[in-house]
KOLROMAR-31999 format. One record per atom (N, C-alpha, C): residue in three letters; residue number from 1; x, y, z. Coordinates in steps of 0.02 Angstrom, whole numbers, plus 50000, padded with zeros to 5 digits. Example, Ala and Ser with C-alpha at 12.3 -4.5 7.8 and 13.67 -1.06 7.14 Angstrom:
("ALA",1,(50660,49716,50390));
("ALA",1,(50615,49775,50390));
("ALA",1,(50660,49835,50390));
("SER",2,(50642,49888,50354));
("SER",2,(50684,49947,50357));
("SER",2,(50645,50002,50394));
// end
This chain:
("MET",1,(48030,49655,49934));
("MET",1,(48032,49721,49906));
("MET",1,(47958,49769,49922));
("LEU",2,(47978,49838,49958));
("LEU",2,(47921,49869,49967));
("LEU",2,(47864,49868,49887));
("ALA",3,(47806,49907,49946));
("ALA",3,(47742,49913,49874));
("ALA",3,(47766,49939,49827));
("ALA",4,(47741,49946,49764));
("ALA",4,(47755,49999,49700));
("ALA",4,(47740,50082,49724));
("ASN",5,(47693,50082,49778));
("ASN",5,(47690,50176,49795));
("ASN",5,(47740,50184,49864));
("HIS",6,(47774,50137,49862));
("HIS",6,(47816,50130,49907));
("HIS",6,(47781,50217,49979));
("SER",7,(47756,50156,49998));
("SER",7,(47728,50209,50068));
("SER",7,(47773,50199,50125));
("TYR",8,(47760,50261,50156));
("TYR",8,(47795,50278,50220));
("TYR",8,(47811,50227,50254));
("TYR",9,(47865,50211,50265));
("TYR",9,(47863,50157,50323));
("TYR",9,(47938,50184,50361));
("THR",10,(47916,50137,50425));
("THR",10,(47960,50158,50501));
("THR",10,(48031,50109,50520));
("VAL",11,(48052,50124,50567));
("VAL",11,(48102,50052,50572));
("VAL",11,(48085,50019,50589));
("GLU",12,(48013,50060,50630));
("GLU",12,(47996,49978,50677));
("GLU",12,(47960,49932,50654));
("ASN",13,(47939,49947,50578));
("ASN",13,(47933,49893,50555));
("ASN",13,(47952,49851,50481));
("LEU",14,(48024,49868,50501));
("LEU",14,(48074,49834,50444));
("LEU",14,(48142,49844,50501));
("SER",15,(48159,49773,50486));
("SER",15,(48207,49733,50530));
("SER",15,(48273,49728,50489));
("ALA",16,(48340,49710,50520));
("ALA",16,(48404,49723,50477));
("ALA",16,(48390,49686,50430));
("GLU",17,(48348,49613,50426));
("GLU",17,(48335,49556,50359));
("GLU",17,(48321,49616,50328));
("ALA",18,(48269,49623,50334));
("ALA",18,(48202,49668,50289));
("ALA",18,(48233,49719,50242));
("ALA",19,(48279,49787,50309));
("ALA",19,(48317,49819,50275));
("ALA",19,(48369,49815,50221));
("LEU",20,(48404,49768,50239));
("LEU",20,(48486,49732,50205));
("LEU",20,(48436,49686,50111));
("GLN",21,(48375,49690,50116));
("GLN",21,(48326,49666,50066));
("GLN",21,(48320,49689,50043));
("GLU",22,(48284,49758,50061));
("GLU",22,(48265,49804,50013));
("GLU",22,(48334,49852,49985));
("LEU",23,(48381,49861,50018));
("LEU",23,(48449,49884,49963));
("LEU",23,(48459,49842,49918));
("LEU",24,(48457,49767,49934));
("LEU",24,(48454,49739,49886));
("LEU",24,(48410,49743,49820));
("ASP",25,(48368,49756,49845));
("ASP",25,(48327,49763,49771));
("ASP",25,(48319,49826,49739));
("GLY",26,(48362,49867,49787));
("GLY",26,(48335,49933,49771));
("GLY",26,(48406,49941,49711));
("ASN",27,(48492,49885,49747));
("ASN",27,(48548,49884,49690));
("ASN",27,(48530,49848,49625));
("GLN",28,(48472,49786,49628));
("GLN",28,(48448,49767,49584));
("GLN",28,(48434,49814,49515));
("ARG",29,(48402,49869,49547));
("ARG",29,(48353,49914,49478));
("ARG",29,(48411,49956,49476));
("TYR",30,(48443,49981,49507));
("TYR",30,(48509,50014,49490));
("TYR",30,(48547,50006,49419));
("ALA",31,(48588,49928,49462));
("ALA",31,(48624,49898,49396));
("ALA",31,(48592,49875,49347));
("LEU",32,(48507,49881,49342));
("LEU",32,(48511,49848,49274));
("LEU",32,(48456,49923,49240));
("ASP",33,(48441,49965,49270));
("ASP",33,(48436,50041,49245));
("ASP",33,(48373,50051,49240));
("HIS",34,(48321,50006,49294));
("HIS",34,(48263,50032,49324));
("HIS",34,(48251,50065,49362));
("VAL",35,(48275,50103,49370));
("VAL",35,(48285,50122,49431));
("VAL",35,(48189,50168,49454));
("GLU",36,(48177,50167,49525));
("GLU",36,(48123,50227,49534));
("GLU",36,(48116,50279,49572));
("HIS",37,(48164,50290,49614));
("HIS",37,(48170,50352,49620));
("HIS",37,(48104,50354,49688));
("PRO",38,(48119,50310,49707));
("PRO",38,(48049,50309,49779));
("PRO",38,(48067,50413,49841));
("HIS",39,(48012,50395,49870));
("HIS",39,(48032,50451,49916));
("HIS",39,(48053,50490,49898));
("GLU",40,(48020,50560,49838));
("GLU",40,(48065,50601,49830));
("GLU",40,(48053,50676,49823));
("GLY",41,(47962,50642,49833));
("GLY",41,(47897,50720,49811));
("GLY",41,(47891,50755,49880));
("SER",42,(47846,50790,49878));
("SER",42,(47842,50847,49913));
("SER",42,(47789,50802,49974));
("GLN",43,(47757,50776,49997));
("GLN",43,(47748,50747,50029));
("GLN",43,(47801,50715,50082));
("ARG",44,(47841,50682,50048));
("ARG",44,(47908,50660,50068));
("ARG",44,(47921,50694,50122));
("ARG",45,(47944,50776,50098));
("ARG",45,(47965,50794,50119));
("ARG",45,(47925,50840,50184));
("VAL",46,(47863,50843,50181));
("VAL",46,(47825,50852,50244));
("VAL",46,(47819,50798,50304));
("ASP",47,(47823,50743,50265));
("ASP",47,(47788,50676,50331));
("ASP",47,(47882,50694,50349));
("LEU",48,(47919,50711,50320));
("LEU",48,(47999,50687,50332));
("LEU",48,(48016,50778,50383));
("SER",49,(47960,50799,50399));
("SER",49,(47979,50880,50427));
("SER",49,(47961,50880,50517));
("VAL",50,(47937,50828,50533));
("VAL",50,(47911,50787,50596));
("VAL",50,(47961,50763,50605));
("ALA",51,(48000,50702,50590));
("ALA",51,(48040,50631,50614));
("ALA",51,(48090,50622,50544));
("GLN",52,(48120,50587,50555));
("GLN",52,(48159,50519,50515));
("GLN",52,(48173,50492,50530));
("HIS",53,(48158,50421,50480));
("HIS",53,(48166,50358,50522));
("HIS",53,(48203,50332,50442));
("PRO",54,(48257,50332,50462));
("PRO",54,(48319,50305,50396));
("PRO",54,(48298,50227,50401));
("PHE",55,(48305,50158,50384));
("PHE",55,(48316,50112,50393));
("PHE",55,(48373,50076,50386));
("ALA",56,(48427,50106,50360));
("ALA",56,(48487,50079,50362));
("ALA",56,(48544,50148,50378));
("ILE",57,(48610,50129,50404));
("ILE",57,(48654,50173,50407));
("ILE",57,(48706,50131,50332));
("ILE",58,(48736,50199,50304));
("ILE",58,(48773,50172,50292));
("ILE",58,(48860,50215,50248));
("LEU",59,(48894,50178,50296));
("LEU",59,(48963,50200,50302));
("LEU",59,(49009,50200,50207));
("GLY",60,(49026,50255,50192));
("GLY",60,(49036,50246,50141));
("GLY",60,(49082,50291,50098));
("CYS",61,(49120,50267,50058));
("CYS",61,(49193,50306,50033));
("CYS",61,(49155,50397,50005));
("ALA",62,(49190,50447,49997));
("ALA",62,(49157,50504,49995));
("ALA",62,(49183,50490,49911));
("ASP",63,(49221,50483,49873));
("ASP",63,(49208,50468,49797));
("ASP",63,(49162,50486,49779));
("SER",64,(49141,50523,49716));
("SER",64,(49097,50558,49691));
("SER",64,(49079,50509,49668));
("ARG",65,(49101,50464,49645));
("ARG",65,(49056,50414,49612));
("ARG",65,(49011,50356,49640));
("VAL",66,(49035,50371,49690));
("VAL",66,(49004,50295,49747));
("VAL",66,(48927,50355,49809));
("VAL",67,(48880,50346,49785));
("VAL",67,(48817,50371,49809));
("VAL",67,(48774,50333,49813));
("PRO",68,(48761,50327,49891));
("PRO",68,(48728,50275,49903));
("PRO",68,(48650,50258,49898));
("GLU",69,(48618,50320,49908));
("GLU",69,(48547,50360,49907));
("GLU",69,(48544,50326,49813));
("LEU",70,(48582,50334,49777));
("LEU",70,(48579,50311,49706));
("LEU",70,(48584,50228,49677));
("ILE",71,(48638,50210,49702));
("ILE",71,(48659,50143,49700));
("ILE",71,(48580,50117,49704));
("PHE",72,(48578,50132,49774));
("PHE",72,(48495,50085,49825));
("PHE",72,(48432,50079,49773));
("ASP",73,(48449,50147,49737));
("ASP",73,(48380,50165,49731));
("ASP",73,(48335,50192,49781));
("GLN",74,(48370,50223,49814));
("GLN",74,(48334,50249,49886));
("GLN",74,(48295,50344,49886));
("GLY",75,(48263,50366,49903));
("GLY",75,(48240,50417,49919));
("GLY",75,(48266,50449,49983));
("VAL",76,(48235,50498,49990));
("VAL",76,(48263,50566,50057));
("VAL",76,(48218,50527,50125));
("GLY",77,(48280,50524,50173));
("GLY",77,(48269,50495,50252));
("GLY",77,(48259,50442,50236));
("ASP",78,(48279,50396,50194));
("ASP",78,(48281,50341,50191));
("ASP",78,(48331,50304,50201));
("LEU",79,(48407,50338,50195));
("LEU",79,(48457,50299,50208));
("LEU",79,(48516,50332,50260));
("PHE",80,(48531,50331,50307));
("PHE",80,(48546,50391,50369));
("PHE",80,(48645,50351,50334));
("VAL",81,(48677,50415,50298));
("VAL",81,(48732,50420,50242));
("VAL",81,(48802,50456,50268));
("LEU",82,(48842,50424,50291));
("LEU",82,(48921,50450,50307));
("LEU",82,(48958,50428,50261));
("ARG",83,(48971,50466,50253));
("ARG",83,(49054,50451,50175));
("ARG",83,(49105,50500,50199));
("VAL",84,(49167,50467,50213));
("VAL",84,(49233,50507,50212));
("VAL",84,(49278,50446,50176));
("ALA",85,(49328,50489,50155));
("ALA",85,(49363,50461,50121));
("ALA",85,(49383,50393,50144));
("GLY",86,(49400,50327,50103));
("GLY",86,(49423,50286,50109));
("GLY",86,(49352,50255,50162));
("ASN",87,(49332,50271,50177));
("ASN",87,(49241,50240,50232));
("ASN",87,(49267,50219,50282));
("VAL",88,(49308,50259,50317));
("VAL",88,(49341,50233,50390));
("VAL",88,(49320,50267,50423));
("ALA",89,(49314,50219,50468));
("ALA",89,(49274,50216,50547));
("ALA",89,(49315,50275,50621));
("ASP",90,(49313,50332,50597));
("ASP",90,(49338,50359,50638));
("ASP",90,(49278,50380,50700));
("GLU",91,(49318,50437,50741));
("GLU",91,(49291,50443,50817));
("GLU",91,(49211,50476,50783));
("ALA",92,(49217,50513,50742));
("ALA",92,(49165,50559,50734));
("ALA",92,(49114,50499,50687));
("VAL",93,(49119,50473,50632));
("VAL",93,(49089,50420,50590));
("VAL",93,(49051,50363,50671));
("LEU",94,(49087,50337,50711));
("LEU",94,(49066,50270,50777));
("LEU",94,(49013,50346,50782));
("ALA",95,(49041,50384,50819));
("ALA",95,(48985,50424,50857));
("ALA",95,(48906,50440,50828));
("SER",96,(48916,50465,50750));
("SER",96,(48858,50452,50699));
("SER",96,(48803,50405,50720));
("ILE",97,(48854,50359,50694));
("ILE",97,(48844,50286,50705));
("ILE",97,(48794,50278,50751));
("GLU",98,(48819,50283,50812));
("GLU",98,(48763,50253,50872));
("GLU",98,(48712,50310,50891));
("PHE",99,(48711,50371,50865));
("PHE",99,(48667,50400,50861));
("PHE",99,(48608,50383,50833));
("ALA",100,(48630,50323,50761));
("ALA",100,(48567,50337,50706));
("ALA",100,(48525,50266,50754));
("VAL",101,(48569,50242,50782));
("VAL",101,(48574,50171,50826));
("VAL",101,(48525,50170,50862));
("GLU",102,(48515,50221,50923));
("GLU",102,(48526,50222,50980));
("GLU",102,(48453,50291,50963));
("HIS",103,(48445,50340,50931));
("HIS",103,(48421,50366,50923));
("HIS",103,(48371,50388,50888));
("LEU",104,(48383,50335,50827));
("LEU",104,(48321,50335,50783));
("LEU",104,(48301,50283,50771));
("GLY",105,(48342,50206,50782));
("GLY",105,(48320,50144,50795));
("GLY",105,(48356,50104,50724));
("THR",106,(48393,50136,50688));
("THR",106,(48421,50125,50642));
("THR",106,(48455,50039,50660));
("ARG",107,(48444,49981,50602));
("ARG",107,(48470,49899,50631));
("ARG",107,(48495,49889,50584));
("LEU",108,(48533,49905,50538));
("LEU",108,(48554,49902,50491));
("LEU",108,(48631,49942,50485));
("VAL",109,(48668,49911,50475));
("VAL",109,(48733,49950,50473));
("VAL",109,(48757,49921,50386));
("VAL",110,(48797,49952,50350));
("VAL",110,(48819,49940,50281));
("VAL",110,(48902,49987,50282));
("VAL",111,(48947,49944,50282));
("VAL",111,(48997,49973,50272));
("VAL",111,(49019,49966,50209));
("LEU",112,(49039,49997,50144));
("LEU",112,(49063,50022,50064));
("LEU",112,(49097,50025,50051));
("GLY",113,(49117,49980,50032));
("GLY",113,(49188,50003,49992));
("GLY",113,(49181,49967,49949));
("HIS",114,(49231,50017,49853));
("HIS",114,(49230,50003,49829));
("HIS",114,(49267,49992,49758));
("GLU",115,(49266,49962,49709));
("GLU",115,(49336,49935,49675));
("GLU",115,(49361,50016,49670));
("ARG",116,(49450,50032,49641));
("ARG",116,(49499,50070,49631));
("ARG",116,(49473,50114,49663));
("CYS",117,(49480,50111,49743));
("CYS",117,(49464,50159,49790));
("CYS",117,(49519,50230,49809));
("GLY",118,(49520,50276,49791));
("GLY",118,(49607,50316,49768));
("GLY",118,(49635,50319,49872));
("ALA",119,(49591,50344,49902));
("ALA",119,(49602,50296,49969));
("ALA",119,(49643,50263,49985));
("VAL",120,(49638,50193,49970));
("VAL",120,(49655,50143,49971));
("VAL",120,(49728,50122,49939));
("MET",121,(49747,50155,49852));
("MET",121,(49772,50184,49818));
("MET",121,(49833,50223,49850));
("ALA",122,(49794,50272,49882));
("ALA",122,(49853,50315,49900));
("ALA",122,(49893,50267,49975));
("ALA",123,(49857,50227,50007));
("ALA",123,(49903,50200,50060));
("ALA",123,(49944,50138,50043));
("ILE",124,(49921,50125,50007));
("ILE",124,(49963,50070,49958));
("ILE",124,(50028,50092,49931));
("ASN",125,(50032,50157,49903));
("ASN",125,(50076,50173,49881));
("ASN",125,(50115,50259,49899));
("HIS",126,(50100,50258,49988));
("HIS",126,(50108,50302,50026));
("HIS",126,(50128,50365,50007));
("ALA",127,(50074,50389,49972));
("ALA",127,(50069,50421,49921));
("ALA",127,(50025,50482,49959));
("PHE",128,(50032,50506,49989));
("PHE",128,(50017,50562,50066));
("PHE",128,(50054,50618,50054));
("SER",129,(50008,50670,50047));
("SER",129,(50056,50741,50075));
("SER",129,(50093,50774,50146));
("GLU",130,(50085,50831,50162));
("GLU",130,(50092,50829,50217));
("GLU",130,(50045,50854,50258));
("GLY",131,(49989,50840,50239));
("GLY",131,(49932,50866,50265));
("GLY",131,(49883,50836,50302));
("LYS",132,(49827,50855,50322));
("LYS",132,(49778,50813,50360));
("LYS",132,(49763,50718,50324));
("LEU",133,(49776,50717,50246));
("LEU",133,(49776,50644,50232));
("LEU",133,(49832,50578,50273));
("ASN",134,(49855,50595,50300));
("ASN",134,(49870,50550,50349));
("ASN",134,(49861,50526,50406));
("SER",135,(49800,50573,50413));
("SER",135,(49772,50560,50474));
("SER",135,(49723,50460,50451));
("LEU",136,(49709,50481,50362));
("LEU",136,(49692,50410,50354));
("LEU",136,(49751,50343,50359));
("ILE",137,(49821,50349,50342));
("ILE",137,(49851,50307,50346));
("ILE",137,(49841,50239,50430));
("SER",138,(49828,50267,50472));
("SER",138,(49806,50215,50517));
("SER",138,(49755,50158,50522));
("TYR",139,(49709,50191,50494));
("TYR",139,(49656,50168,50465));
("TYR",139,(49657,50088,50418));
("ILE",140,(49696,50146,50363));
("ILE",140,(49691,50096,50305));
("ILE",140,(49743,50053,50314));
("GLU",141,(49788,50041,50346));
("GLU",141,(49871,50014,50336));
("GLU",141,(49849,49943,50350));
("PRO",142,(49821,49928,50412));
("PRO",142,(49811,49854,50440));
("PRO",142,(49786,49824,50346));
("ALA",143,(49739,49837,50329));
("ALA",143,(49710,49817,50278));
("ALA",143,(49749,49808,50206));
("ILE",144,(49824,49850,50211));
("ILE",144,(49889,49798,50168));
("ILE",144,(49907,49749,50182));
("LYS",145,(49909,49745,50261));
("LYS",145,(49938,49689,50258));
("LYS",145,(49927,49626,50225));
("ALA",146,(49837,49631,50265));
("ALA",146,(49786,49579,50247));
("ALA",146,(49795,49564,50176));
("GLY",147,(49781,49636,50142));
("GLY",147,(49766,49611,50034));
("GLY",147,(49821,49590,50028));
("ARG",148,(49890,49597,50026));
("ARG",148,(49924,49551,50006));
("ARG",148,(49922,49468,50028));
("GLU",149,(49909,49470,50102));
("GLU",149,(49926,49391,50120));
("GLU",149,(49842,49341,50080));
("ALA",150,(49815,49392,50065));
("ALA",150,(49751,49337,50023));
("ALA",150,(49771,49342,49954));
("ASN",151,(49824,49406,49923));
("ASN",151,(49826,49379,49859));
("ASN",151,(49905,49355,49868));
("GLY",152,(49942,49356,49911));
("GLY",152,(50022,49376,49876));
("GLY",152,(50035,49438,49859));
("ASP",153,(50013,49474,49838));
("ASP",153,(50039,49572,49796));
("ASP",153,(49988,49574,49857));
("CYS",154,(49990,49649,49848));
("CYS",154,(49966,49712,49884));
("CYS",154,(49919,49741,49817));
("VAL",155,(49868,49709,49801));
("VAL",155,(49807,49696,49755));
("VAL",155,(49750,49758,49787));
("VAL",156,(49722,49802,49748));
("VAL",156,(49699,49841,49774));
("VAL",156,(49631,49845,49801));
("SER",157,(49596,49794,49757));
("SER",157,(49507,49764,49772));
("SER",157,(49522,49719,49850));
("ASP",158,(49589,49694,49833));
("ASP",158,(49596,49632,49921));
("ASP",158,(49602,49678,49977));
("THR",159,(49626,49728,49965));
("THR",159,(49653,49782,50004));
("THR",159,(49604,49805,50035));
("VAL",160,(49553,49846,49989));
("VAL",160,(49478,49874,49995));
("VAL",160,(49429,49816,50045));
("LYS",161,(49399,49750,50017));
("LYS",161,(49367,49710,50025));
("LYS",161,(49422,49685,50114));
("ALA",162,(49466,49691,50130));
("ALA",162,(49502,49678,50209));
("ALA",162,(49467,49742,50223));
("HIS",163,(49480,49812,50205));
("HIS",163,(49463,49863,50244));
("HIS",163,(49409,49837,50277));
("VAL",164,(49357,49847,50210));
("VAL",164,(49306,49821,50242));
("VAL",164,(49276,49800,50291));
("HIS",165,(49309,49730,50303));
("HIS",165,(49315,49712,50364));
("HIS",165,(49347,49731,50430));
("LEU",166,(49381,49752,50420));
("LEU",166,(49403,49773,50473));
("LEU",166,(49385,49822,50535));
("MET",167,(49323,49883,50455));
("MET",167,(49282,49913,50481));
("MET",167,(49229,49933,50516));
("VAL",168,(49216,49848,50496));
("VAL",168,(49175,49817,50506));
("VAL",168,(49160,49773,50605));
("LYS",169,(49238,49777,50583));
("LYS",169,(49231,49732,50672));
("LYS",169,(49258,49799,50700));
("GLN",170,(49280,49832,50679));
("GLN",170,(49280,49901,50717));
("GLN",170,(49242,49920,50754));
("ILE",171,(49148,49933,50721));
("ILE",171,(49098,49941,50739));
("ILE",171,(49080,49892,50772));
("GLN",172,(49058,49843,50773));
("GLN",172,(49036,49790,50810));
("GLN",172,(49064,49790,50885));
("SER",173,(49134,49800,50906));
("SER",173,(49171,49817,50938));
("SER",173,(49197,49875,50965));
("THR",174,(49156,49925,50954));
("THR",174,(49141,50006,51032));
("THR",174,(49090,50016,51039));
("GLU",175,(49124,49997,51114));
("GLU",175,(49087,50013,51198));
("GLU",175,(49074,50079,51171));
("PRO",176,(49010,50080,51239));
("PRO",176,(48969,50030,51249));
("PRO",176,(48884,50033,51209));
("ILE",177,(48860,50068,51163));
("ILE",177,(48806,50048,51131));
("ILE",177,(48815,50036,51096));
("LEU",178,(48871,50008,51009));
("LEU",178,(48875,49968,50941));
("LEU",178,(48859,49882,50978));
("SER",179,(48926,49895,51018));
("SER",179,(48953,49818,51042));
("SER",179,(48870,49777,51077));
("HIS",180,(48860,49829,51114));
("HIS",180,(48820,49807,51156));
("HIS",180,(48744,49756,51114));
("GLU",181,(48724,49815,51067));
("GLU",181,(48671,49808,51007));
("GLU",181,(48688,49757,50976));
("VAL",182,(48753,49754,50959));
("VAL",182,(48757,49680,50913));
("VAL",182,(48746,49601,50978));
("LYS",183,(48782,49593,50993));
("LYS",183,(48798,49554,51053));
("LYS",183,(48716,49542,51049));
("ASN",184,(48662,49581,51069));
("ASN",184,(48611,49549,51074));
("ASN",184,(48557,49555,51007));
("SER",185,(48585,49519,50949));
("SER",185,(48566,49535,50893));
("SER",185,(48523,49597,50874));
("SER",186,(48523,49643,50886));
("SER",186,(48490,49702,50866));
("SER",186,(48522,49755,50854));
("LEU",187,(48576,49737,50802));
("LEU",187,(48608,49781,50754));
("LEU",187,(48643,49723,50710));
("LYS",188,(48633,49723,50645));
("LYS",188,(48672,49707,50610));
("LYS",188,(48711,49745,50563));
("VAL",189,(48803,49731,50564));
("VAL",189,(48820,49730,50529));
("VAL",189,(48879,49726,50492));
("VAL",190,(48851,49751,50405));
("VAL",190,(48883,49695,50364));
("VAL",190,(48929,49728,50300));
("PRO",191,(48974,49695,50292));
("PRO",191,(49047,49742,50247));
("PRO",191,(48994,49725,50173));
("ALA",192,(49025,49769,50119));
("ALA",192,(49001,49767,50046));
("ALA",192,(49030,49797,50010));
("TYR",193,(49064,49804,49957));
("TYR",193,(49089,49790,49896));
("TYR",193,(49054,49821,49825));
("TYR",194,(49057,49864,49806));
("TYR",194,(49028,49917,49726));
("TYR",194,(49075,49912,49695));
("ARG",195,(49067,49889,49629));
("ARG",195,(49092,49882,49556));
("ARG",195,(49062,49930,49508));
("LEU",196,(49114,49989,49493));
("LEU",196,(49088,50048,49468));
("LEU",196,(49060,50034,49392));
("ALA",197,(49087,50006,49366));
("ALA",197,(49050,49990,49291));
("ALA",197,(49020,49994,49295));
("THR",198,(48968,49924,49313));
("THR",198,(48918,49854,49329));
("THR",198,(48854,49910,49359));
("GLY",199,(48873,49945,49431));
("GLY",199,(48843,49963,49456));
("GLY",199,(48834,49919,49528));
("LYS",200,(48856,49875,49516));
("LYS",200,(48816,49794,49551));
("LYS",200,(48838,49813,49650));
("VAL",201,(48814,49813,49704));
("VAL",201,(48850,49798,49772));
("VAL",201,(48847,49707,49793));
("GLU",202,(48897,49689,49799));
("GLU",202,(48918,49635,49835));
("GLU",202,(48924,49622,49895));
("PHE",203,(48900,49584,49946));
("PHE",203,(48893,49595,50018));
("PHE",203,(48941,49537,50003));
("LEU",204,(49009,49564,50072));
("LEU",204,(49041,49487,50092));
("LEU",204,(49033,49451,50141));
// end
């Protein structure tokens, strides 16, 4: 865990392992209702006006109950957050991850699914309208089969976890930048699952 004053740090001195530990520590504070709300003052804004150094990339769902900065008890500039329904790693998301890895030097990516995900439930029930929501189906459908195989039925939690794992694999295999960084052990991509009521994140 970082020092109590949460002094400004950069990715140069925070490895993927250290970044993951900081997320674990922050989530424990959040789940226990001992949040510290770091890096929210005026001096932090001044520091970040020159450059940003987020220590982790979080690909999460757009669900209003799943806010990474709160869940991990982090402040301004700590996390590079991408939020889209169903935590889908589409082309725009992958490009954004590439940007954070290549230009900001971030070494950790967390794909954060959550229980009772509306996008996953809609995909399972084929409850899509004629609008753009249909574009999510192609990303989530492979996880539906995996969810059925995991538990003999299409249980939402199993499907969410299967989908998270598939998105992790997609990020890891994206050429040329991300796959190269993963193969060189310069980038760590990890799956995670958030429980709404307890506030706890389970790294899968």
